[in-house]
C-alpha positions in Angstrom: 0.0 0.0 0.0 2.8 2.4 0.8 4.2 1.9 -2.7 0.9 2.8 -4.3 0.6 5.8 -2.0 4.0 7.0 -2.9 3.2 6.6 -6.6 -0.1 8.6 -6.2 1.8 11.3 -4.3 4.4 11.5 -7.1 1.7 11.8 -9.7 -0.2 14.4 -7.8 3.0 16.5 -7.0 4.4 16.3 -10.5 1.4 16.3 -12.8 -1.4 18.0 -10.9 -0.6 20.3 -8.0 0.4 23.9 -8.6 -1.2 23.9 -12.0 1.6 21.5 -13.1 -0.7 19.9 -15.8 -1.1 23.3 -17.5 2.6 23.9 -17.6 3.2 20.4 -18.9 0.7 20.7 -21.7 2.0 24.2 -22.6 5.6 22.9 -22.7 4.6 19.9 -24.7 3.0 22.1 -27.3 6.2 24.2 -27.3 8.3 21.1 -28.0 6.0 20.1 -30.9 6.2 23.6 -32.3 10.0 23.7 -32.2 10.1 20.3 -33.9 7.7 21.5 -36.6 9.7 24.7 -37.2 13.0 22.8 -37.4 11.6 20.2 -39.8 10.1 22.9 -42.1 13.4 24.7 -42.2 15.3 21.5 -42.7 13.1 20.6 -45.7 13.1 24.0 -47.4 16.7 25.1 -46.7 18.0 21.5 -47.1 16.2 21.2 -50.4 17.8 24.4 -51.7 21.3 23.4 -50.5 20.9 20.0 -52.1 20.1 21.6 -55.5 23.3 23.6 -55.5 25.3 20.7 -54.1 24.3 18.8 -57.3 25.0 21.8 -59.5 27.4 21.1 -62.4 29.7 24.0 -61.6 32.2 22.8 -59.1 32.8 26.1 -57.4 29.2 26.6 -56.5 28.6 23.0 -55.5 31.9 23.0 -53.5 30.9 26.2 -51.6 27.4 24.8 -50.8 28.9 21.6 -49.7 31.2 23.4 -47.3 28.1 25.2 -45.8 26.3 22.0 -45.5 29.3 20.4 -43.8 29.5 23.2 -41.3 25.8 23.0 -40.5 25.7 19.2 -40.0 29.0 19.1 -38.1 28.3 21.9 -35.6 27.1 20.6 -32.1 23.4 21.5 -31.7 23.8 23.2 -28.3 26.6 25.4 -29.6 24.6 26.2 -32.7 21.6 27.3 -30.6 23.8 29.4 -28.4 25.5 31.0 -31.5 22.1 31.9 -33.0 20.8 33.2 -29.7 23.7 35.4 -28.7 25.2 36.4 -32.1 22.7 36.2 -35.0 19.2 36.8 -33.9 19.5 38.4 -30.5 19.5 41.9 -32.0 16.4 41.1 -34.0 14.5 40.5 -30.7 13.2 37.2 -32.1 11.4 34.8 -29.7 13.4 32.0 -28.1 11.2 29.4 -29.6 11.8 30.7 -33.1 15.5 30.9 -32.5 15.7 27.3 -31.1 13.6 26.0 -34.1 15.7 28.0 -36.6 19.0 26.8 -35.2 17.9 23.2 -35.0 16.4 23.5 -38.5 19.7 24.7 -39.9 21.4 21.7 -38.3 18.8 19.5 -39.9 19.1 21.2 -43.2 22.8 20.2 -43.4 21.8 16.6 -42.9 18.8 16.7 -45.2 20.8 18.3 -48.0 23.5 15.6 -47.6 20.9 12.8 -47.7 19.2 14.2 -50.8 22.4 15.1 -52.7 23.9 11.6 -52.0 20.8 9.9 -53.3 20.8 12.1 -56.5 24.4 11.6 -57.1 24.0 7.8 -56.9 21.1 8.2 -59.4 23.3 10.2 -61.7 25.9 7.5 -61.8 23.3 5.1 -63.0 22.1 7.3 -65.8 23.7 8.3 -69.1 25.3 11.7 -69.7 22.2 13.1 -71.5 19.9 12.3 -68.6 22.4 13.6 -66.1 22.6 16.9 -67.9 18.8 17.3 -67.8 18.6 16.7 -64.1 19.5 20.3 -63.5 16.3 21.4 -65.2 14.2 18.6 -63.7 15.6 18.7 -60.2 12.5 19.6 -58.2 10.1 17.8 -60.6 11.9 14.4 -60.9 15.2 14.1 -59.1 14.2 15.6 -55.8 10.9 13.5 -55.3 12.8 10.3 -56.3 15.6 11.1 -53.9 13.0 11.6 -51.1 11.4 8.3 -51.9 14.7 6.4 -51.9 15.8 8.1 -48.7 12.6 7.7 -46.8 14.1 5.9 -43.8 16.9 8.4 -43.5 14.5 11.3 -43.5 12.3 9.6 -40.9 15.4 9.1 -38.7 16.4 12.8 -39.2 12.9 13.8 -38.1 13.2 11.8 -34.9 16.6 13.3 -34.2 15.2 16.8 -34.6 12.6 15.9 -32.0 15.2 14.5 -29.6 17.5 17.6 -29.9 14.6 19.9 -28.8 15.9 19.1 -25.3 18.7 21.7 -25.9 16.1 24.5 -26.3 16.4 25.0 -22.5 19.9 26.3 -23.0 18.3 29.6 -24.1 15.5 29.6 -21.6 12.8 28.0 -23.7 10.2 26.2 -21.6 10.1 23.0 -23.5 8.9 19.8 -21.8 12.3 18.6 -20.6 13.1 22.0 -19.1 9.7 22.2 -17.3 9.8 18.6 -16.1 13.3 19.2 -14.7 12.1 22.2 -12.7 9.1 20.3 -11.4 11.3 17.4 -10.4 13.6 19.8 -8.5 10.6 21.4 -6.7 8.9 18.1 -5.7 12.1 16.1 -5.1 10.9 13.4 -7.5 13.5 13.7 -10.2 13.1 10.1 -11.3 9.4 10.5 -11.9 9.9 13.7 -14.0 12.6 12.1 -16.1 10.5 9.0 -16.7 7.5 11.1 -17.7 9.6 13.0 -20.2 11.0 9.8 -21.6 7.4 8.5 -22.1 6.4 11.7 -23.9 9.3 11.5 -26.3 8.7 7.8 -26.9 5.1 8.6 -27.7 6.0 11.2 -30.2 8.6 8.9 -31.8 6.0 6.2 -32.2 3.7 8.8 -33.7 6.4 9.9 -36.2 7.0 6.2 -37.1 3.2 5.8 -37.8 3.0 9.0 -39.9 5.9 8.0 -42.1 4.6 4.5 -42.5 1.2 5.8 -43.6 2.8 8.3 -46.0 5.0 5.6 -47.4 2.0 3.4 -48.0 0.2 6.3 -49.7 3.0 7.3 -52.1 4.5 3.8 -52.6 1.9 1.2 -51.8 4.1 -1.6 -52.8 7.3 -0.5 -51.0 7.2 0.5 -47.4 10.7 1.1 -46.0 11.7 1.2 -42.3 
């Protein structure tokens, strides 16, 4: 009975008392928003970078490749701090937007590498005439095919973007992990707070897996990867 009583006390202290449920729901929404912003920037900026990385002129493709290498190699916490204190601080942008933007730039480097690698492999399998036309048909043919062939890698990148949202607390963003850490310190139940956060991230990861599987069935009914 004491074990059950302690569990109920932990639930009440961490999830209910002091309007904890409201803070948790609000911080969970912030985490989802950061992930959404990061994924959108990763897709748009990464798609643009991948185009120039596959460009026939080596100077432009090499320069873009260097930018891509920097973005995907930079540690996410340092990238978020760099954006916050150097790039966007003077623009008075919200911390959520800064965290999502910095994380999205990191993701863009990886997304561009995934797409460009797939397209380059496709170019090696084509003759020279088809390869020359890929520059004009990049977004209509080459890009969609590269996404389809790299479906598992893109899904894995999406999950990584979700996981790296825990670094948003470095710049004072009240994401779920940050809020649960403070609640755990207040209630002296750190294990419960950590466990609850893990369950939340596991739930969103499963949700991402389901969404990507459904999308894969919709666009490629005969081939579902990962």
